[in-house]
DONUSE-522030 format. One record per residue: x, y, z of N, C-alpha, C in turn. Coordinates in steps of 0.001 Angstrom, whole numbers, plus 524288, in hexadecimal, padded with zeros to 5 digits. Layout:
! residues N
+-------+-------+-------+-------+-------+-------+-------+-------+-------+
:  n.c1 :  n.c2 :  n.c3 : ca.c1 : ca.c2 : ca.c3 :  c.c1 :  c.c2 :  c.c3 :
+-------+-------+-------+-------+-------+-------+-------+-------+-------+
:     X :     Y :     Z :     X :     Y :     Z :     X :     Y :     Z :
...
+-------+-------+-------+-------+-------+-------+-------+-------+-------+
! end
This chain:
! residues 203
+-------+-------+-------+-------+-------+-------+-------+-------+-------+
:  n.c1 :  n.c2 :  n.c3 : ca.c1 : ca.c2 : ca.c3 :  c.c1 :  c.c2 :  c.c3 :
+-------+-------+-------+-------+-------+-------+-------+-------+-------+
: 923A1 : A928E : B86D1 : 91DFA : A91C5 : B8691 : 91DA9 : A8BE2 : B890E :
: 918E3 : A8A9F : B8BE8 : 918F8 : A84C5 : B8C19 : 914B9 : A82F4 : B8980 :
: 91728 : A7DBD : B871E : 912C8 : A7AD9 : B83B1 : 914BF : A748B : B85CA :
: 90EC0 : A73C2 : B86E4 : 90E6F : A6E51 : B898F : 909D2 : A6B11 : B85AB :
: 90ABC : A65F1 : B859F : 90634 : A6355 : B833B : 9013A : A6408 : B8637 :
: 8FCDA : A62D4 : B83C1 : 8F721 : A6462 : B85B3 : 8F333 : A6176 : B846A :
: 8EE8A : A60E0 : B873B : 8E9B6 : A5E8B : B85F9 : 8E63E : A6262 : B835A :
: 8E4F3 : A67D5 : B85D1 : 8E2EB : A6BB7 : B837E : 8DCE1 : A6C9F : B84D0 :
: 8DC07 : A70D1 : B80AE : 8D62D : A73BE : B82ED : 8D382 : A741C : B7E9B :
: 8CEF9 : A731E : B7E10 : 8CC06 : A7475 : B7980 : 8C7A7 : A7817 : B7933 :
: 8C7F6 : A7BEF : B7651 : 8C31E : A7FA5 : B76A6 : 8C1B3 : A81B5 : B7086 :
: 8BD23 : A811C : B6F14 : 8BC43 : A822D : B69BC : 8BA64 : A87DA : B69A5 :
: 8BC74 : A8ADA : B660C : 8BC3C : A90D4 : B6653 : 8BA75 : A9264 : B6197 :
: 8B5F8 : A957E : B603C : 8B1BF : A95F1 : B5D5B : 8B4D2 : A979C : B56F4 :
: 8B1F1 : A9701 : B532A : 8B540 : A97AD : B4E15 : 8B77A : A9C56 : B4D54 :
: 8B4D1 : A9FD3 : B4F44 : 8B7AC : AA588 : B4F56 : 8BB0A : AA65D : B53ED :
: 8BF97 : AA3B1 : B53C3 : 8C23F : AA2F9 : B5A08 : 8C555 : AA93C : B5C23 :
: 8C579 : AABCF : B58B0 : 8C6DF : AB00D : B59B5 : 8C32D : AB46D : B5A81 :
: 8BF46 : AB38E : B5AB8 : 8BAC2 : AB76F : B5D11 : 8B8B1 : AB580 : B619A :
: 8B970 : AB87F : B662B : 8B79F : AB84C : B6B80 : 8B208 : AB7B0 : B6BBB :
: 8AF40 : AB69F : B704D : 8AAE9 : AB510 : B7045 : 8AA28 : AB81B : B7579 :
: 8A559 : ABB80 : B76E9 : 8A486 : ABD8F : B7AEA : 8A0CF : AB9B7 : B7DF9 :
: 8A331 : AB913 : B847D : 8A0E2 : AB4D3 : B8571 : 89B2E : AB661 : B8959 :
: 8982D : AB1D1 : B88DD : 8936E : AB1AC : B8C46 : 8947B : AAFC8 : B915C :
: 89146 : AAF28 : B959E : 89147 : AADC6 : B9A05 : 89070 : AA867 : B98D7 :
: 8934C : AA4BE : B9AB1 : 89202 : A9D7D : B9A6D : 88FA0 : A9C18 : B9ED4 :
: 88E5B : A9897 : B9EC0 : 88ABA : A9614 : BA410 : 88F2E : A9755 : BA883 :
: 88D03 : A9978 : BAC05 : 88F81 : A9B0A : BB00B : 89135 : A96C8 : BB5F3 :
: 88E09 : A92B2 : BB432 : 88F21 : A8D35 : BB80E : 88E50 : A8836 : BB48A :
: 890A3 : A8869 : BB1AA : 890FC : A822D : BAE85 : 893E8 : A7E11 : BB233 :
: 891B1 : A78E9 : BB247 : 894F5 : A7513 : BB5FF : 89941 : A73BE : BB41E :
: 89C8B : A75C2 : BB816 : 8A189 : A7585 : BB836 : 8A3A9 : A721E : BBE13 :
: 8A7B1 : A6DF9 : BBD6D : 8A965 : A6C61 : BC244 : 8AD74 : A6F9D : BC4E8 :
: 8ADA2 : A72D4 : BC880 : 8B14F : A755F : BCBD2 : 8B2EE : A7459 : BD063 :
: 8B7D3 : A7380 : BCF85 : 8BBD5 : A720D : BD5CF : 8BD49 : A7648 : BD733 :
: 8BDC7 : A7716 : BDD06 : 8BF8A : A7B03 : BDFD1 : 8C684 : A7A69 : BDD76 :
: 8C9C3 : A7DFD : BDA92 : 8CE84 : A7DFB : BD957 : 8D28A : A7DE8 : BDE12 :
: 8D326 : A7980 : BE137 : 8D6A6 : A787E : BE5BB : 8DC4B : A7761 : BE330 :
: 8DB6E : A7527 : BDE02 : 8E005 : A74AD : BDCAF : 8E13B : A7678 : BD599 :
: 8E4F1 : A771F : BD3B7 : 8E637 : A78E5 : BCF8C : 8E3BB : A756D : BCA8C :
: 8E419 : A70C9 : BCBE7 : 8E1ED : A6CD1 : BC87E : 8DC43 : A6E29 : BC717 :
: 8DA18 : A6F70 : BCB92 : 8D35A : A6F7D : BCCCF : 8D2BF : A7406 : BC8A7 :
: 8D53B : A77EA : BC83B : 8D3C2 : A7CB0 : BC5A9 : 8D40E : A7BAD : BC029 :
: 8D69B : A782F : BBE38 : 8D82B : A7607 : BB77D : 8D274 : A7275 : BB6E2 :
: 8CFE3 : A6FF7 : BBB4A : 8CC36 : A6C06 : BBA32 : 8C6D3 : A7157 : BBA35 :
: 8C7F1 : A74B4 : BBC64 : 8C32C : A786D : BBCC7 : 8C34B : A7C28 : BB804 :
: 8C768 : A7C38 : BB64D : 8C87D : A7E98 : BB0F7 : 8C6CA : A7B59 : BACD5 :
: 8C7B6 : A76D2 : BAD30 : 8C5B6 : A733F : BA907 : 8C00E : A7260 : BA902 :
: 8BD8B : A7150 : BAD74 : 8B729 : A717B : BAD83 : 8B47B : A75EB : BACAC :
: 8B6FC : A7A5A : BAEE7 : 8B4C8 : A7E81 : BAD52 : 8B371 : A7FC4 : BA79D :
: 8B7BE : A7F81 : BA46D : 8B8B0 : A8119 : B9E4D : 8B3AB : A7B95 : B9BEE :
: 8B4AC : A75EB : B9F33 : 8B18A : A72F8 : B9C5D : 8AB22 : A73C9 : B9D69 :
: 8AAEB : A7668 : BA15D : 8A52E : A77DD : BA380 : 8A3A1 : A7E43 : BA112 :
: 8A6FB : A7FBE : B9EFC : 8A595 : A85C0 : B9CFA : 8A46C : A8A3A : BA0A1 :
: 8A75A : A8933 : BA4D1 : 8A585 : A8C72 : BA93E : 8AA8B : A902B : BAAB2 :
: 8A914 : A964C : BA8C4 : 8ACC9 : A9B35 : BA93E : 8AD7B : A9AA9 : BAE6E :
: 8A95C : A9B9A : BB245 : 8AA4E : A9D08 : BB704 : 8AEC0 : A984A : BBA07 :
: 8AE92 : A9479 : BB933 : 8B135 : A8F4E : BBBB0 : 8B6D0 : A8FBC : BB8EA :
: 8B73F : A9134 : BB4AD : 8BBF9 : A9147 : BB0AB : 8BF14 : A9558 : BB2EF :
: 8BD8E : A9B12 : BB313 : 8C004 : A9ED9 : BB4DE : 8C08B : A9E96 : BBACB :
: 8BE5C : A9AF7 : BBE60 : 8BEF9 : A9A76 : BC32C : 8C507 : A97E2 : BC48D :
: 8C63B : A955F : BC057 : 8CA97 : A9235 : BC011 : 8D054 : A95D5 : BBF3F :
: 8D019 : A9B8D : BBF6B : 8D2BB : A9EA4 : BBDC5 : 8D4B9 : AA389 : BC1A8 :
: 8D8B3 : AA329 : BC449 : 8DB4E : AA85B : BC6F7 : 8D8C9 : AAD4C : BC47C :
: 8D793 : AB0D2 : BC885 : 8D72B : AB655 : BC672 : 8DB51 : AB926 : BC388 :
: 8E057 : AB738 : BC4E1 : 8E3F0 : ABA61 : BC1C6 : 8E642 : AB542 : BBCEE :
: 8E242 : AB25F : BBC89 : 8E2BC : AAEAB : BB7D5 : 8E522 : AB1B7 : BB1B5 :
: 8EA8A : AAF06 : BB043 : 8EB37 : AB0F6 : BA9EA : 8ECA3 : AAC8D : BA733 :
: 8EB15 : AACFB : BA281 : 8EAD9 : AA947 : B9DEA : 8EF7F : AAB49 : B9ABD :
: 8F2B6 : AA765 : B99BE : 8F719 : AA921 : B9546 : 8F705 : AA5D8 : B90FB :
: 8F68F : AA836 : B8CDA : 8F5B9 : AA4CD : B87BD : 8FB27 : AA278 : B85E2 :
: 8FAE5 : A9E90 : B83DE : 8FF54 : A9C8A : B805C : 901A0 : A9F5C : B7CD0 :
: 90736 : AA11D : B7CF7 : 9095A : AA5B6 : B7A4E : 90886 : AA544 : B7439 :
: 9082B : A9E6B : B72A5 : 9070A : A9E65 : B6D26 : 9010C : A9EA2 : B6B22 :
: 8FE22 : A9F1C : B6F9C : 8F911 : AA172 : B6E2F : 8F88F : AA6AF : B6CF4 :
: 8FB6F : AAA3C : B7052 : 8FC34 : AAF97 : B704F : 8FF22 : AB114 : B6B8B :
: 902C8 : AAF18 : B69BC : 905CE : AB0C4 : B6436 : 90403 : AADB0 : B5F72 :
: 8FF56 : AAAF1 : B5F36 : 8FDEB : AA6E3 : B5B19 : 8FB01 : AAAF9 : B57F4 :
: 8FC64 : AABCD : B5239 : 8F976 : AAF1F : B4FD9 : 8F477 : AAF0D : B4F12 :
: 8F1EA : AAAE5 : B5043 : 8ECA0 : AA878 : B4FAE : 8E9E2 : AAACD : B541A :
: 8EAEA : AAC90 : B584C : 8E9EE : AAE13 : B5CB8 : 8EA37 : AB441 : B5F99 :
: 8EBA4 : AB6C6 : B59B2 : 8ED66 : ABC2F : B5C68 : 8EB1A : AC001 : B5DD2 :
: 8E58C : ABDE9 : B5D6B : 8E04F : AC110 : B5D7C : 8DD88 : AC0FD : B6389 :
: 8E046 : ABD34 : B660E : 8DF53 : ABB9C : B6B33 : 8E12C : ABE6A : B6F23 :
: 8DEF8 : ABEA4 : B738F : 8E0FC : AC120 : B7774 : 8E301 : ABE5C : B7CA2 :
: 8E8B4 : ABD1B : B7D9A : 8E9BD : AB93A : B81CD : 8EB9D : ABC17 : B85C3 :
: 8EB62 : AC1C5 : B867C : 8EC7A : AC4D6 : B89AD : 8EB0B : AC574 : B8EEA :
: 8ECC2 : AC624 : B9270 : 8EAA2 : AC79D : B9843 : 8E577 : AC3C3 : B99BC :
: 8E710 : ABEC0 : B9854 : 8E357 : ABC1A : B9987 : 8E1B0 : ABA15 : BA027 :
: 8DE29 : ABCE5 : BA195 : 8DD63 : ABD18 : BA763 : 8D7D9 : AB8E6 : BA888 :
: 8D69B : AB8D7 : BAD1D : 8D291 : AB5F3 : BADA6 : 8CCB9 : AB707 : BAC60 :
: 8CD23 : ABC49 : BAAAB : 8C803 : ABE53 : BA7FC : 8C80D : ABD9B : BA1F8 :
: 8CC1C : ABDEA : BA056 : 8CCED : ABB5A : B9B03 : 8CB65 : AB5B2 : B9A19 :
: 8CCF7 : AB2AA : B9E39 : 8CBFF : AADAD : B9D66 : 8C69C : AACD4 : B9E71 :
: 8C3D7 : AAF7C : BA1D5 : 8BF17 : AAF33 : BA0EB : 8BAF8 : AAF8E : B9DC9 :
: 8BDAB : AB591 : B9ADB : 8BA68 : AB5FA : B95CB : 8B98B : AB2DA : B91A3 :
: 8BF95 : AB09F : B904B : 8BF21 : AADAA : B8C7E : 8BC6D : AA800 : B8D03 :
: 8BCFF : AA579 : B923A : 8BA50 : AA137 : B938B : 8B59E : AA14C : B92E0 :
: 8B33D : AA5D3 : B959B : 8AD25 : AA663 : B9530 : 8AAEF : AA690 : B8FD9 :
: 8AF56 : AA896 : B8ABC : 8AC7D : AA8D6 : B8634 : 8AC94 : AA397 : B8423 :
: 8B0B6 : AA026 : B85E8 : 8B11A : A9B4C : B8333 : 8ACB3 : A9712 : B8508 :
: 8ACE8 : A9832 : B8A31 : 8A8FC : A9563 : B8CD1 : 8A279 : A964D : B8AD6 :
: 8A130 : A9AE5 : B895D : 89D0B : A9D8B : B8740 : 89C72 : A9A84 : B826C :
: 8A02B : A9B9C : B7F0B : 8A042 : A98E7 : B7943 : 89FC7 : A9337 : B7951 :
: 8A07A : A902C : B7CC7 : 8A0AA : A8A1F : B7DA6 : 89A0E : A897E : B7E59 :
: 898E1 : A8CFF : B82E2 : 8930E : A8BC6 : B8443 : 88E36 : A8E01 : B7F8A :
: 89119 : A9096 : B7C3D : 88D54 : A91FC : B788E : 88E4A : A9009 : B734D :
: 89229 : A8BF5 : B730B : 89397 : A8937 : B6F74 : 88E6E : A853A : B6DE7 :
: 889A3 : A84E6 : B705E : 88746 : A7FB6 : B6EF1 : 8895F : A7B53 : B6E8B :
: 88D34 : A79C6 : B7102 : 88F21 : A753D : B716F : 88B7A : A7253 : B7655 :
: 88BF9 : A6CD4 : B7610 : 888DB : A6934 : B7ABF : 88C47 : A6B0B : B8069 :
: 88964 : A6C52 : B8413 : 88B60 : A6D89 : B89A2 : 88FE7 : A6953 : B8B78 :
: 88FC5 : A6511 : B8A61 : 89315 : A614B : B8BCD : 897CD : A6150 : B887D :
: 89841 : A6543 : B84C5 : 89DC0 : A6402 : B818E : 89F8B : A6B9C : B7FFC :
: 89E61 : A6E0A : B8484 : 89EEB : A739E : B83C4 : 8A568 : A74D9 : B83C0 :
: 8A752 : A72B1 : B875D : 8ACAF : A72AB : B8900 : 8AFB1 : A6DC4 : B8B01 :
: 8B3C4 : A6DFD : B8A38 : 8B732 : A6AA8 : B8D1B : 8BC56 : A6B94 : B8E33 :
: 8BF15 : A6AC2 : B9325 : 8C484 : A6DFC : B932F : 8C703 : A68DB : B9745 :
: 8CB3D : A68C4 : B95C0 : 8CFD1 : A654F : B987B : 8D4B5 : A6748 : B99F5 :
: 8D68D : A688E : B9E08 : 8DBFA : A6A45 : B9FCA : 8DF38 : A655F : BA23A :
: 8E3CB : A62C4 : B9F83 : 8E5F3 : A5EF2 : BA0C2 : 8EB52 : A6019 : BA301 :
: 8EE64 : A5D52 : BA69A : 8F3E1 : A5D3A : BA7FE : 8F75A : A5BD0 : BA3E7 :
: 8FBCA : A5C7B : BA41D : 8FED6 : A59D1 : BA26A : 90392 : A5777 : BA47B :
: 90429 : A5297 : BA3DA : 909C1 : A4FAF : BA6D5 : 90D97 : A52CF : BA7E0 :
: 90F22 : A5571 : BA345 : 913DA : A5806 : BA503 : 91529 : A5C7A : BA7DE :
: 90FBC : A5E77 : BA863 : 90E8E : A6353 : BAD40 : 90B2A : A620E : BB13E :
: 90CC8 : A5F58 : BB392 : 907DA : A5DEA : BB855 : 906F7 : A61A0 : BBCDF :
: 9028B : A61EE : BBE86 : 900E7 : A65CD : BC2CC : 90598 : A6612 : BC728 :
: 90787 : A69F4 : BCA2C : 909E2 : A6A11 : BCE59 : 906B5 : A6758 : BD3D3 :
: 908FB : A6405 : BD6C3 : 90638 : A60D4 : BD92C : 90403 : A62AA : BDDFB :
: 90739 : A66F5 : BDFF6 : 904CE : A6A9B : BE44C : 905B1 : A7044 : BE36C :
: 90196 : A7357 : BE183 : 90235 : A78A8 : BDF56 : 90099 : A7A9B : BE4DD :
: 902E5 : A800F : BE40D : 9017C : A82FA : BE9A8 : 8FD62 : A87DE : BE874 :
: 8FFD6 : A8C17 : BE793 : 8FC47 : A8FCF : BE689 : 8FC19 : A9194 : BDF5D :
: 8FEB5 : A8FA0 : BDCD7 : 8FF0E : A9018 : BD741 : 901A8 : A8B2F : BD43C :
: 8FFCA : A8AA9 : BD060 : 9023F : A85E4 : BCE17 : 9015B : A8732 : BC70D :
: 9049E : A8539 : BC3CD : 90394 : A85CB : BBE5F : 90300 : A7FE0 : BBBAA :
: 8FEFD : A7E12 : BB98B : 8FEBB : A7927 : BB87D : 8FDF2 : A7917 : BB16A :
: 8FEEE : A7555 : BAEA9 : 8FDC5 : A7470 : BA981 : 8FA27 : A709F : BA7F7 :
: 8F61B : A7356 : BA3F5 : 8F1D7 : A70B6 : BA20B : 8F013 : A7124 : B9C8F :
: 8EF93 : A6D3E : B9A0E : 8ED7A : A6C3E : B954C : 8E7E2 : A6D89 : B948D :
: 8E5F1 : A707E : B9174 : 8E1E2 : A7082 : B912C : 8DE29 : A7017 : B8C44 :
: 8D922 : A6F27 : B8C95 : 8D564 : A6DAD : B8745 : 8CF28 : A6F83 : B880A :
: 8CE28 : A72C1 : B84B6 : 8C83C : A7532 : B8667 : 8C66C : A75AB : B8120 :
: 8C058 : A749E : B8112 : 8BE67 : A7566 : B7D63 : 8B8A4 : A786D : B7FF2 :
: 8B72A : A7AF3 : B7CD6 : 8B351 : A7DB9 : B7E65 : 8AE95 : A8060 : B7911 :
: 8AB13 : A7C6D : B79ED : 8A79E : A7C6C : B738B : 8A65A : A809B : B71CE :
: 8A6CE : A81F2 : B6C60 : 8A533 : A86BC : B6A22 : 8A93B : A8A85 : B6962 :
: 8AD8E : A8B0A : B6C4C : 8B0C0 : A8F4B : B6C3F : 8B64B : A8EAC : B68AC :
: 8B69D : A8C0D : B6572 : 8B9D6 : A8A39 : B61A4 : 8B6FE : A89FA : B5C60 :
: 8B257 : A88D4 : B5C41 : 8AFF6 : A8562 : B58CD : 8AB4B : A8253 : B5A1F :
: 8A992 : A7FF9 : B566B : 8A687 : A7C84 : B5739 : 8A848 : A769F : B571F :
: 8A75A : A7479 : B5BFE : 8A9AB : A6F31 : B5CFD : 8AF01 : A6F44 : B6012 :
: 8B1F2 : A6A52 : B6108 : 8B74E : A6A29 : B634A : 8BAAF : A68AF : B6195 :
: 8BD0D : A6BCD : B5CBA : 8C01C : A6A33 : B59A4 : 8C51B : A6D54 : B5A7D :
: 8C629 : A718F : B5D5A : 8CAA7 : A7280 : B5F31 : 8C9C9 : A72D0 : B6554 :
: 8CF38 : A7264 : B65F9 : 8D1F4 : A724E : B6B48 : 8D48B : A77D3 : B6C35 :
: 8D277 : A7A89 : B7126 : 8D6FC : A7E2F : B74CF : 8D8DD : A7BC9 : B7888 :
: 8DD96 : A7AEE : B769D : 8E030 : A77A4 : B79EA : 8E6F4 : A7A59 : B7CBF :
: 8E884 : A78E8 : B80FA : 8EDC8 : A7B6B : B8254 : 8EE9D : A79DD : B87AB :
: 8F238 : A7B94 : B8A7D : 8F4C4 : A7ABE : B8E57 : 8F56F : A7E90 : B91DD :
: 8F675 : A7F95 : B973F : 8F712 : A8401 : B9A71 : 8FA47 : A838E : B9F68 :
: 8FD20 : A86DA : BA087 : 90007 : A87CD : BA56C : 8FB75 : A8A0E : BA97E :
: 8FAA8 : A8863 : BAC42 : 8F510 : A8B42 : BB0A3 : 8F801 : A8B75 : BB56F :
: 8F872 : A8FA8 : BB70F : 8F998 : A90EB : BBDA4 : 8F4DE : A91F5 : BC0AC :
: 8F4BA : A9021 : BC41A : 8EF90 : A8F7F : BC898 : 8F1D8 : A920A : BCD73 :
: 8EF10 : A95B9 : BD081 : 8EFDE : A975A : BD52A : 8EC5D : A9555 : BD903 :
: 8ED73 : A954D : BDDA3 : 8E9A9 : A940B : BE2AC : 8E869 : A99FF : BE56A :
: 8E363 : A992B : BE788 : 8E28D : A9DE6 : BE9F8 : 8E322 : A9C86 : BF123 :
: 8E23D : AA07A : BF3EF : 8E2F2 : A9F51 : BF965 : 8DEFB : A9AF2 : BFA71 :
: 8DB52 : A9A39 : BF7C4 : 8D71C : A9537 : BF8F9 : 8D99C : A8FC8 : BF750 :
: 8DD42 : A8F4C : BF4FF : 8E02B : A8A3F : BF280 : 8DCDB : A8B12 : BECED :
: 8D995 : A8D59 : BEB66 : 8D729 : A8C8C : BE61A : 8DB06 : A8F04 : BE135 :
: 8DB71 : A8CAF : BDD36 : 8DEA7 : A8C9E : BD881 : 8DB54 : A8D96 : BD438 :
: 8DEF1 : A91F4 : BD16F : 8DB98 : A94EB : BCBF6 : 8E0A8 : A94BF : BC85C :
: 8DF0A : A96A9 : BC368 : 8E268 : A9581 : BBF5F : 8E549 : A9C9E : BBEFD :
: 8E9E1 : A9CEA : BBE6B : 8EB31 : AA331 : BBFFE : 8ED4A : AA492 : BB911 :
: 8F0DD : AA035 : BB823 : 8F363 : AA069 : BB1D5 : 8F14E : A9B4D : BAE49 :
: 8F1AF : A9D36 : BAA44 : 8F1CE : A992E : BA52B : 8F4CF : A98B1 : BA1A3 :
: 8F975 : A97E7 : B9F8A : 8FCFB : A98AC : B9BBA : 8FAD8 : A9453 : B96BA :
: 8F884 : A95D3 : B936F : 8F68E : A91C1 : B8EDD : 8FAC5 : A9049 : B8B88 :
: 8FAAD : A8CA8 : B89D3 : 8FEE3 : A8A2E : B863A : 8FC5A : A86EA : B82CD :
: 8FD60 : A8796 : B7D9C : 8FC77 : A84B6 : B7940 : 8FE92 : A7F76 : B78B7 :
: 8FBC7 : A7BD6 : B7773 : 8FD41 : A75BD : B76B7 : 90259 : A763C : B731D :
: 90651 : A7367 : B737B : 90A6C : A73B1 : B709A : 90A2E : A71EC : B6A4F :
: 90612 : A6F3F : B68EC : 904DC : A6D2A : B640F : 9012A : A702B : B6235 :
: 90030 : A7675 : B62CA : 8FC06 : A7943 : B61B6 : 8FBF9 : A79CD : B5BB7 :
: 8F850 : A79E1 : B58C3 : 8F867 : A7A5A : B52D8 : 8F434 : A7E3D : B5204 :
: 8F177 : A8092 : B55C6 : 8EE03 : A84D3 : B5329 : 8E8F1 : A8191 : B541B :
: 8E8B1 : A7C52 : B5578 : 8E21C : A7AD2 : B53E6 : 8DFA2 : A7B05 : B5A37 :
: 8E2D3 : A7C7C : B5D4E : 8DFC9 : A7C73 : B62E5 : 8E278 : A8206 : B6571 :
: 8DE08 : A8404 : B699D : 8DF3D : A8836 : B6BF8 : 8E175 : A8754 : B70BE :
: 8E430 : A8B77 : B72C4 : 8E540 : A8A8A : B780A : 8E093 : A8C2F : B79C9 :
: 8E0C1 : A8BDE : B8058 : 8DD29 : A8F03 : B8491 : 8DC8A : A9444 : B838B :
: 8E18F : A970C : B8202 : 8E196 : A9BD1 : B823D : 8DF56 : A9EC7 : B7E5A :
: 8E04C : A9D1C : B7939 : 8DDF1 : A9DC9 : B73E5 : 8D80B : A9CA2 : B751B :
: 8D6AF : A987B : B75CB : 8D0B1 : A97A4 : B7548 : 8CE78 : A9C4E : B79B2 :
: 8D014 : A9EB6 : B7D9D : 8CE20 : AA258 : B8082 : 8CE20 : AA719 : B7E25 :
: 8D40B : AA7B1 : B7C09 : 8D403 : AAD06 : B78F0 : 8CFF4 : AAE47 : B75D0 :
: 8CF4F : AA9B8 : B723C : 8CBAB : AAA95 : B6E7F : 8C509 : AAD19 : B7185 :
: 8C44E : AAC4C : B7488 : 8C0A3 : AAEDC : B77E3 : 8C0C8 : AB34A : B7A1A :
: 8C599 : AB65D : B7B63 : 8C797 : AB977 : B7D5F : 8C488 : ABF6A : B7C65 :
: 8C15E : AC311 : B7F1F : 8BF97 : AC7A0 : B7DC7 : 8C2B5 : ACC91 : B7E42 :
+-------+-------+-------+-------+-------+-------+-------+-------+-------+
! end
């Protein structure tokens, strides 16, 4: 299993973290800076901006139709998360869980300028390939906060790392096909990975 240091992802999950919530339709067109994904790195920028802007539509546009998410095996086997379903994580599952998270953030009552925060950072030990052709795997550390989804306030970070495989279509536009989630090596139970944070909202 891959373990590498990270910067992280922050996401606040409600006090009843193991009770999923039914999503409502969030704002269909929140202000998000979107770039045409002509390079893998642009896809990551779009991913970050769509989460910060709480846009389900822009977020899901970052993913290939054949997208698969793979949770860290330590999350899957953790007794604390035995009630969570990490199996068969397709683009449809990704859309549903993130829709629920974004709705919860919008419904939290937090100021609009503090609803969400997302960072995806590279690691000097795992630089991006210089000339990707039609597929490439890159490494990112992530850190995301979504107001109201892990409790009141910003006291808990959902953090982790990921091996992300992207593919280009016939027009040279890139999207994420695979995401292998990775716990931070110093995991203590104080922070969730992105996989756990989303699985808490899976219906």
